[in-house]
N, C-alpha and C positions, 0 to 999 in steps of 0.2 A: 504493500500500500504506500510505502514511502515513495515509490516511483510515481504513483498517482499524484502525490502531493507535489513532487518536483514538476510533473507535467502541468499541474494547475498553475504553478508559478510561471512556467514558460508560456502558457496560454495567456495569462494575464499580461505578460510583457508584449506578446504578439499583438493583442487587440488594443490594449489601453495605452501603452507607452507612447505611441504616435499621437494619441488624442490628448494626453494629459501634459506631456512635456515636449519641449523642442529638442530634437536629436540632431546633432551636427552631421552634415553630409547627406541628410535625407530630404528629398524634395516632396512636400505634401501634395503637389499637383502631378506627381508622377503617374503615368498611365502606361501599362505594358502593351506594346503593339505587336509583340510576338515577331515572327518572321514570315515573309511571304515567298519563301524559296520555291514552294510547289503551288503557288497561287493559281497559275494557269490550269494545272491539272484539277485543282479543287473547283474552279469555275466550270470547267468542262463537265465534271461529274455532277455538279449542281444543275447544269442545263439538261443533262441526261435524265436526272431525277424528275424534272418537270415533264419530260416526254413520257416517262414510264408511269407516273403517278398523278392523279387529278389534284387540283388545288382545292383547299389549303393543305391537304394531306402531304403534298410534295414539299411544302415549306417546312412543316414539322419534321418530316422525314429527313430533309436536308440538315436541319438543326441537330437531330439526334445522331445521324451517321457521320456527317461531315463537319459538324460544329459551326455551321453558318446559319444563324437564325434571323438574318436581316429581312427575309421575305415573309415572315409570319405576320398575319393581319394584326392590326393594332388591338382590336377587340379580343382576339384570342390571346395575345400577349398579356393584356390586362387580366384576363381570366386566369392565366397561368400564375401571375403574381398574386392574385387574390386567393388562390388555393395553395400557394407556396410550392408549386410544381415547376416554376420557371427553370429550375436547374436541369430538367430533363431535356431541354431543347438547346442546350449549349454544350460544347465539348467539355468533358469532365474526366476525372480520373477513372470513373466507373467505365467509360467507354474503353479506355485502354486496358483495364483489368479484364473486361469481358473478352476483348480481342486476344489478350494473352492466354486466357483460359482456353479459348477455342483453338488456338494454334498449338498449345501444349497437348491437346487431345491427340496430336499425331505422334506422341512419344511412343505409343505401342507399336508403331510401324517403323519409325526411323531411329528409335533409341532416345533415351532421355537427354543425353548430352547434346545431340544434334538438334533435338526439339527445343532445348533452351536457347541455343544459338539462333535458331530460326525465329523463335519468339522474340528475342531481343532485337533482331534485325527488323522484324515486322513492326514492332512497337516504335522503333526509331523512325521508320518510314511513315507510320500513321501520325506520329507527333509532328513531323515536318509537314505532312499533308494538311493538318488542322492548324498550322501556324505556330506550333511550339508555345501554346498558351500555358499560363501558370499552372492550372490544375493538371494538365497533361504532363508537364515537366515534373511536377511533384510525383505523380503516379509512375512515370517512367523511371525516376530515380529509385522509388520504393521497390517496384517490381524487379528492376534490374539488380538492386542490391540483394534482394531475396534470392533470386536465381543464381547470382554469382556466389552467394553464400552456400547454395546447394552444390555448385560445381567444385568449390574448394573444401566441402565437407564441414562448413561452419554455419549451422543453422542460426538464424537471427529471428527474434520476435518482431512482430509488426510494430510493437511499441518503440523499440530502440531504432528501428529503421525509419519510422516517422520522425523521431527526434533528430536523427542524423540528417535526414533529408531537409527538414525545416532549417536546421542550422546551416547546412551547406548552401541552401538557396539564399538565405539572408547574408551569408558571408560573401556570396557572389554578387548580390545586388541588395543592399540594405533597404532600397526603396520598396521592395516587396512587403516590408513591414506595414505600409499604409495601403497596400493594394487589396481592394475588397475581394478580388478573386482568390488571392492567396489566403486571406483570412477565412473565407468560406470553405475553401478546399481543405485547409489544415484543420479547422475546427470540426468539420463534418467527418473527416477521416479519424480524428481523435475520438469522436463519438462512437464511430463504428468499431475501432480497434480496442478502446479502453472501456468506454461506458456501456456499450451494448451487451458485453458478456455479463456484467453485473446485473443489468436489467433482465436479461434472459433467464438468469437463475431465479429471479423473483417472480417469473411468470410460468412456473412449473405446471400449473393446471391447464394451460392452453396447449393445443396441438403443436407439435414440434415446428411445422412450417409456419404457422401463424405466429407462434411465439418468437421465432427468430426474426421474421419480417417486422413484427411489431416492435421488438427491442431495437433493431437497427434504425427503424424510422423514428421512434421516440428519441433515441440517443442523438441522431444527427440533427433532428429538429430542435432539440433542447440546446445543443451546443451552438447552433448558428442563429438562434433567435435574436440575441442582442445585436449582432452585426446587421441582420435584415432590418430590425426595427430602427436602429440608429441611422442607417444609411438610406433606407427607403421610406421610413415613417409609416410602416404598415405591418400589421400582424394578422395572420390568417387563423381563423378559428376552426377551419375544416381541413387544415393542411395534413394532419396525421391520417385522417380517413381517406382523403383524396390520394395521398401517396401510397397507402396500402393497396388501393384498388388499381393503380396504374403502374407502379414500379415493376411489377412482374412482367410487363410487356416489353420493357426496354431491351433486355438481352435478345429477345426474339425479333424485335424490330431491327435492332442493329445488325445481327447476323443475317437475318433474312434480307435486309436492305443491301448489305454488302454483296451477298450472292446475286441479288437482282441487278445490281450495277455491273458486276463482272460479266453476267450473262448478257446484259444490255449493251455491252461494248461490242458484241458480235452480232446481236439480233435484238432489235427493238421489240418485236412481237414476243419472243420468249422471255425477254427481260420483263415485259409487262405481266406475263403469265406467272413467272417466278416471284413477282412482286405483289401478287394478290394477297397472300397471307399477311405480310407486313402492312399493306394498305388497309386491310380490315382491322388490324390491331391499332393502327394510328387513328382510324375512324372511331373505334371504341374509346381510345384515349381522349380524343377531342370531345366526344359527347359526354364522357364522365366528368371532365374538367368543367365544361359548360354547365352541367347539372349542378355541381357543387358551388360554382361561382355564382349561380343564380339563387342560391339559398339565402334566406334573410340572415343578416349579420354574419355572412361568410368571412368577412374581414373588417377590420376597423383601422382608422388612421390615428397616428400618434403625433403629438406636437414634439418638438425637439426635446430629447431627454438627456440629462447630463451623464457622462460616462460613469460617474461614481454610482449611479443607480444600477447600472449593469454590472459593476464590480460586485455590488451586494448580491445581485442575482447569481453570479458565478460562485460566490462564497456559499450561498444557500444551497446551490446545486451540489457543491463539493461536500457540504455537510450531509445531504441526503445520501450521496454515494458512499460516504464514509460509514453511515449507519447501516446501509445495505451490506457493505463489505464486512463489517463486524458481525452482523447476524449470520452471514454465510460462514464466517470463520468459526463461530460458536457451534454451528450446525454440523460442521465437518467432524467425522469420527476421529477420536484420539488414537494415534498409532500405538500398536502394542509394543511394550518394552522388549 
């Protein structure tokens, strides 16, 4: 649990230090523009997506698979924000993790070592394709360190990999400290890696699949709530329920969409056929989000809140997690002498 306390201190620094004090060498107006190395290819695949999939499904499809959400209608984007699901239509570490898991599935045919090398190469290509944005860089470093640890026989926990990744990114560019994308990505991953296992243990009575999804959703939402509220002045009251109902579609949409694009490079007709399943899933996703966004009091706006208020929020959250951890420790059987 001492590592959890250290993490809490690190999180406080990441989110609040740039808000409370002036740090030399950090530009408060910094915006990460990524890299446009493969921008022509990304634009070509985006145009192909529009030929294979009807609008607005194609816009959402392009955001999920290629990380380009500029074509999403304003009303739909507003609904995504109101339901706290806007993260699904921008490139994120989840995309890279899904891709890595899919490629690693070839380990049974080509061997684990070759599969790891192939996975690392594919991840680097995808990171370049989507502009090397902050969440993807973070995920690329985390997954790469994990796989390299396996190659060298040194298994590392997700906790230490996340800390090492965050420190390395800040060392490379301290401006990431004030970058909203970095804050959201880091805090959400912290919630999944550290907080969700504690919550999952406390949800023993639920079915395994529901328990895991609920724990991950609650953990991620709880960790990023202050950042969203502070920067966007809006809190969703239906975010947990909406995320539970749509997040399961993202891996299927991403993998199905990638296959559709690959087939569509040779045949528009067969690309459209293979894209039917992801198109149906995207339609379900849109309808679900619009349904929740249309509910009364789906979200409410906040006036500007001082950072010290959210510092108290994190301290309260840390106290709750500490209590859960102590109860789990007491419930564990004492080892025999």
